[in-house]
C-alpha positions in Angstrom: 45.8 108.3 -63.9 43.1 105.8 -62.8 45.2 102.7 -62.8 42.4 100.4 -61.7 39.9 101.7 -64.1 36.2 102.3 -63.5 34.9 100.1 -66.3 37.6 97.6 -67.3 37.2 95.9 -70.7 36.1 92.3 -70.8 38.9 90.0 -70.1 40.3 87.9 -73.0 39.4 84.2 -73.1 41.4 82.2 -70.6 44.3 80.3 -72.0 44.3 76.7 -70.8 47.3 75.9 -68.7 48.1 79.6 -68.1 50.4 80.5 -65.2 48.7 80.6 -61.8 51.5 82.7 -60.4 53.3 85.6 -62.2 55.2 88.8 -61.6 53.5 91.9 -63.0 54.2 95.7 -63.0 52.2 98.8 -63.7 52.3 98.2 -67.5 50.5 94.8 -67.3 48.4 95.4 -64.1 45.3 96.2 -66.0 45.4 93.1 -68.2 46.8 90.6 -65.6 44.8 91.8 -62.6 41.8 94.0 -63.4 40.7 92.3 -66.6 41.8 88.8 -65.6 39.7 89.1 -62.4 36.5 89.4 -64.5 36.7 85.6 -65.0 39.0 84.4 -62.3 39.7 85.9 -58.8 43.2 87.3 -58.6 45.3 87.8 -55.5 47.9 90.7 -55.7 50.9 90.3 -53.4 52.7 93.6 -52.9 56.2 92.9 -51.6 59.8 94.1 -51.7 63.2 92.2 -51.7 64.1 93.8 -48.3 60.9 92.7 -46.6 61.5 89.6 -44.3 57.8 88.7 -43.8 57.3 88.9 -47.5 59.8 86.0 -47.9 57.7 83.9 -45.6 54.3 84.8 -47.0 55.2 84.6 -50.7 56.1 80.8 -50.9 53.0 79.9 -48.8 50.7 81.9 -51.1 52.2 80.3 -54.2 51.7 76.8 -52.8 48.1 77.5 -51.8 47.2 79.2 -55.1 48.7 76.4 -57.1 46.6 74.0 -55.1 43.4 75.8 -56.2 43.9 74.2 -59.6 43.1 77.4 -61.5 40.3 78.7 -59.3 42.5 81.6 -58.1 45.5 83.3 -59.7 48.3 85.2 -57.9 50.3 88.1 -59.2 53.3 89.6 -57.4 54.1 93.3 -57.5 57.5 94.6 -56.3 56.9 98.0 -54.9 60.6 98.7 -54.6 60.5 99.3 -58.4 59.8 103.1 -58.9 57.3 102.4 -61.7 55.1 100.4 -59.4 54.9 102.9 -56.6 51.8 104.6 -58.0 49.9 101.3 -57.6 50.9 101.2 -53.9 49.8 104.8 -53.5 46.4 104.3 -55.1 45.7 101.3 -52.9 47.0 103.2 -49.9 49.5 100.6 -48.9 51.4 101.7 -45.9 53.2 98.4 -44.9 54.0 95.1 -46.6 53.4 92.4 -47.3 50.0 93.5 -48.4 47.6 91.3 -50.3 44.5 92.4 -52.2 41.9 90.1 -53.7 40.4 91.3 -57.0 37.2 89.9 -58.4 34.9 91.4 -61.1 37.6 94.0 -61.8 37.6 95.5 -58.3 39.4 94.9 -55.0 37.1 93.0 -52.8 39.2 91.8 -49.8 42.7 91.9 -48.5 45.0 91.7 -45.5 48.4 93.0 -44.3 51.2 91.0 -42.8 52.3 87.3 -43.0 49.3 85.2 -41.9 49.7 81.6 -40.7 49.2 79.1 -43.6 45.9 77.8 -42.2 44.5 81.4 -42.3 45.9 81.9 -45.8 44.2 78.7 -46.9 40.8 79.8 -45.6 41.3 83.2 -47.2 42.0 81.7 -50.6 39.2 79.1 -50.2 36.7 81.9 -49.6 37.9 83.5 -52.8 37.8 80.2 -54.7 34.4 79.3 -53.5 35.3 76.0 -52.0 37.9 73.6 -50.8 41.2 73.6 -52.6 42.9 70.7 -54.5 45.4 70.6 -51.7 42.7 68.9 -49.6 42.5 66.2 -52.3 46.3 65.7 -52.0 46.0 65.1 -48.2 43.1 62.7 -48.8 45.1 60.8 -51.4 48.0 60.5 -49.1 45.8 59.0 -46.4 44.2 56.7 -48.9 47.7 55.6 -50.1 48.8 54.9 -46.5 45.6 52.8 -45.9 46.4 50.8 -49.1 49.9 50.2 -48.0 48.5 48.9 -44.7 46.8 46.1 -46.6 49.6 45.7 -49.1 47.5 46.9 -52.0 50.5 48.2 -53.8 48.8 49.3 -57.1 46.1 51.2 -55.3 48.7 52.9 -53.0 50.8 53.9 -56.0 47.8 55.4 -57.8 46.8 57.4 -54.7 50.3 58.8 -54.0 50.8 59.6 -57.7 47.6 61.6 -57.6 48.8 63.5 -54.6 52.1 64.3 -56.3 50.2 65.7 -59.2 49.3 68.8 -57.1 52.2 68.7 -54.6 55.3 67.3 -56.5 57.6 67.7 -53.6 55.4 66.3 -50.8 57.8 64.0 -48.9 55.1 61.7 -47.5 53.7 61.2 -51.0 57.1 60.6 -52.5 58.0 58.1 -49.8 54.6 56.4 -50.1 55.0 56.0 -53.8 58.5 54.6 -53.4 57.2 52.1 -50.7 54.4 51.0 -53.1 57.0 50.5 -55.9 59.1 48.3 -53.5 56.1 46.2 -52.8 55.5 45.8 -56.5 59.1 44.8 -57.0 59.9 47.9 -59.0 63.1 48.5 -57.1 64.9 50.8 -59.6 61.8 53.0 -60.0 61.5 53.2 -56.2 65.1 54.4 -56.0 64.5 57.0 -58.7 61.5 58.4 -56.7 63.6 58.7 -53.6 66.1 60.9 -55.5 63.3 63.4 -55.8 62.9 63.8 -52.1 64.0 67.4 -51.0 67.0 67.5 -48.8 66.3 68.1 -45.1 68.4 68.4 -41.9 66.6 65.3 -40.5 65.4 62.4 -42.6 61.6 62.1 -42.8 60.4 59.0 -41.0 58.5 57.7 -44.1 61.7 58.1 -46.1 63.7 56.1 -43.5 61.0 53.4 -43.6 61.3 53.1 -47.4 65.1 52.9 -47.2 64.7 50.1 -44.7 62.2 48.3 -46.9 64.6 48.6 -49.9 67.4 47.1 -47.9 65.2 44.2 -46.7 63.9 43.6 -50.2 67.4 43.5 -51.6 68.6 41.2 -48.9 65.6 39.0 -49.3 66.0 38.8 -53.1 69.5 37.5 -52.7 68.2 34.8 -50.2 64.9 34.0 -51.9 66.4 31.2 -54.0 67.6 29.4 -50.8 64.1 29.4 -49.1 63.6 25.6 -49.1 67.2 24.7 -48.2 67.2 27.2 -45.4 63.8 25.9 -44.1 65.3 22.4 -44.1 68.4 23.5 -42.3 66.4 25.1 -39.5 64.2 22.0 -39.2 67.4 19.8 -39.0 69.0 22.0 -36.4 66.8 24.4 -34.5 69.8 26.0 -32.8 71.5 27.0 -36.1 70.8 30.6 -35.5 72.5 31.8 -38.7 70.4 29.5 -40.8 67.3 30.8 -39.0 68.4 34.4 -39.5 69.0 33.7 -43.2 65.6 31.9 -43.4 63.9 35.0 -42.0 65.6 37.2 -44.6 64.4 34.9 -47.4 60.9 35.0 -45.9 60.9 38.8 -46.0 62.0 38.6 -49.6 58.9 36.4 -50.3 56.6 38.9 -48.5 56.0 36.5 -45.7 56.6 39.0 -43.0 54.7 37.3 -40.2 56.8 34.1 -40.6 60.0 36.1 -40.8 59.2 37.9 -37.6 58.4 34.6 -35.9 61.8 33.1 -36.9 63.7 36.2 -35.6 61.8 36.2 -32.3 62.7 32.5 -31.9 66.4 33.4 -32.3 66.0 36.1 -29.6 64.2 33.7 -27.3 67.0 31.0 -27.7 70.0 33.4 -27.5 69.2 37.1 -27.4 73.0 38.0 -27.4 73.9 35.9 -30.4 76.1 37.6 -33.0 75.8 41.0 -31.3 72.0 40.8 -31.1 71.7 40.3 -34.9 68.2 38.9 -34.7 66.9 41.8 -32.6 68.5 44.3 -34.9 66.9 42.7 -37.9 63.6 42.9 -36.2 64.1 46.6 -35.7 64.8 47.0 -39.4 61.5 45.2 -40.2 59.6 47.4 -37.7 61.0 50.5 -39.4 60.1 49.2 -42.8 56.5 48.3 -41.9 55.8 51.3 -39.7 55.0 51.6 -36.0 51.2 51.2 -36.4 51.3 48.1 -38.6 49.5 45.3 -36.7 52.4 42.9 -37.2 54.8 45.4 -35.7 52.5 46.1 -32.7 52.2 42.4 -32.0 55.9 41.7 -32.5 57.0 44.5 -30.2 54.8 43.2 -27.5 56.2 39.7 -28.0 59.8 41.0 -28.1 59.3 42.9 -24.8 57.9 39.7 -23.2 61.1 37.9 -24.2 63.6 40.6 -23.3 62.0 41.4 -19.9 60.9 38.0 -18.9 
């Protein structure tokens, strides 16, 4: 039996929103691979449940193919199932994972073994005829971070949301969106976004920064109504460290980060050990929330070092 077929029938019209990744067997191979490849390149991943490298390759392939935004499809064939073994024999598969690229109804390329993700991406890009949507996600994340740097919260939220459209579990994009929402005052929405962050053994730095920003915002919101009285209290008694610390908290709540940092540095300069180094610890929280490359943080760290090591 010629499974691949010498002259496959024209493929049916593509259904919008069709699955980019699916499991097939010998009964659907002609339709889902040979015929489908007449209009869209199709990758065929031959695998088996007992194959360790297959478990590494499979998820990477799925991620990259989904990032192609429909330019390439992926089908998976379990050669451990007896009915699928004739497929493996006809394509002369001797080891797995084995991946074949079909286009125009015929196999046109392929490889054996679990390649690094970067090589997989180049392989799929060659089949797709250009850069993948995943590149757009990376670009959107960078654009979002740039917007965060100038506190353009709306632009940042838009960029990170666009990235999440192709990579829904991207931690940097989720954290960035949450940070933008904090900046917009959408606190509950930010908390909801953080619940979507996949669990990991070590917390992602961007996620830790958002949690710090949330804590600072909530502290600042509580103190914001006391901004003028606290300013007056500090003016009346410059050595009232608690009033100055509370004033800095209120300033953060009002998005006046530079002034808040100045007040905390003043406390450290006057009495660095006060209240178990409360002012320095609050500065560290601000540094974490703003990020290590923020110009305010770079300057504040330099000034803090000058005070501590004077």
